[in-house]
N, C-alpha and C positions, 0 to 999 in steps of 0.2 A: 456698411455704415459710412465708411469714407471711400472716396474715389481717388484714383491716381490722376494727377494733373501734370502734364509736361510743360515746363516754362520754355519759351522760345529763346534760342541762343545758348542757354546754359546746358542743355542736354541732360539735366538732372530732373528727377521727379520729386514732387512734394505731395504731402497729403493735404487735401482740401476738405473743409467742412461742407457737406452737401447743402446746407441751408444757404451758404454763401455762394455756391456755384450755380450756374444756370441750370434750368430743368433739362433732363435728358430728352433727346429727340424720341418721338414715338415712331414705331415702324409705320411705313406707308400702308394705306388700305389696299387690299387686293384689287386688281384691275376689274372694272365693272361695278365695284361697290359704290354706294352713294357717299358723297363727301360729308364729313361731319358738319353739323350746323355750327356757326360761329357762337362764341360765348354770349349769353344774354339774348339769343334769338328765341322767338316764340316757338313753342313746341306744337306739333300737330295734335289735334284733339285725341286721336287714338293713343298717342304716346303719353299724354297727360294722364289719362285713365288707364292704369296698368291692367293689361289683359282684357280690356273692353274693346268691343268693335264699334265702328261708326254706326249711329242710329239710322234706320230707314225713315226717311222723311216724306210724308205725303203732303204736298203743297196745297195751298188754298184753292187752286184751280182744278183739283182732282176730285172726282166723285166716283165712289166705289160702291157697287152693289154686290154683296157676297161676303163670305167670311175671310178674315185675315189671320194667318197663323205664322208666327216667327219665333225663332229661338233666341232672338236678340231684343234690342231696344227699338221702339217705334215712336215716331212723333207724328201726330195727325193734325193737320191744319185745314183739311178740306172736309168733305161730306162722306160719311160711311153709313151704308144701310146693310148691317150684318154684324156678326159677332167678331170680336177681336181677342186673340189669345197670344200673349208674348211674355217676355221676362220683365220688361220695363216699358211703361206707356206714358206718354205725355200727350194730353189732348189740349191743343192750343186754343187761344181766345176765340178765334173765328171758326173753330171746328164744330161740326154737328154730327154726333154719333147716335144712330138708332139701332140698338142691339146690345147684347151682353158683352161685358168686358171682364177678362180674366188675366191678371198679371201680378207678379210679386210686388212691384211698385207702380202705383197709379197716381198721376198728378192731373187733376182736371182744372182747366182754365176756361173751357168752352161749354157746349151743351152735350148732355148725355141723356137719352131717353131709353132706359133699360137698366138692368142690374149691373153692379160693379162688385167684383170679387178680387181682393188683394190683401197681401200681408200688411202693406203700408199704403193707405189711401189718404190723399190730400185733396180737399176741395178748396181751391183758391177763391179769392174775393169775386172774381169775374165768372165763376162757374154757375151753371144751371143744370141740376141733376134731378130727373124725375124717374125714380126707381129705387129699389132696395140696395143697400150697401152692406156687403159681408166683408169683414175686416178683422185683422188682429189689432192694428192701431189705426186710428182715424183722427185726422186734423181737419177742422172746418174753420176757414178764415171768416172774419166778420165781413158781411156783404154777400156771402155765397148763398145761392138759392138751392134748397134741398127739400124735395117732396118725396117722402118714402120712409122706409124703416131702416134703422141701423142695427145690424146684428154682429156682435163680437163673437168670433170663433177662433180657436187655436190654429186651425189650418183651413181657411176658407177656400183655398185653391183646390185642395184634393176633393172637396165636396161639390165642386162645380160640375154642372151638367156638361155632357160631351158637346163641344162647339165646333168640331172639325167637319161636320157634315157626314161623317162615316159612322156606322153603328159601332157601339162599343164591342170590344172583343169579348166573347163569352168564354168562360172558363170551362174547359173540357177535362174530364177525369182521364188520367193516364191509364193505359191498358194494363191490366194485372198480368204479371208473368208468374209462372209456376216454377 
C-alpha cells in the first residue's frame, strides 16, 4: 500500500503515499520482443477485434473461376464465378459474384447472382441480388435490388448444399463386434 522512500542527505526513510509518488518503472521487454506502442497510437486491425484474424481481400482487379472456402473473413471486390463458403463475407460495391454464398454474416454491397445462406444477411442500398436468400435475420436497405425469395430458417447454414466440390461423406455403419 505504501512504499519506502529514501530522502537524500538525511539517510532516513519515510513512508510516501503511492498516489503522490511517481509510477514505478515497468520491467524491460525481453530481447527481440516488439516495443509497446505509445499511448494514444492507433491499434492494428487484428488487435482491435479481439481474437479475429485479418480478412482475406480479393481486390477489384482479381477474377476468380472456382469455389472459395475459408475458415475466416473474406472481402470480395472483384469478380467470382463459383461458390463462396466462409465465416464472414463482405461483397463490395464493385464486386460481381455468380454462385452460391454460405457464411454466418453476409453483407452485400455489390452484385450477387445466386443463392445466399447466412445467419445474418444485410443487403445494402447499392446491392443487386438475383437469387433466393435463406437467413435467420435479414436487413434490406432502401434502394437495394432484390429479385428472389426470402426464406427464414433457424439454421440456414446447416441446410446448405455441399459447395466444396467434394462429395459429401457417407455415413457407414460401424462393424458389429460379438
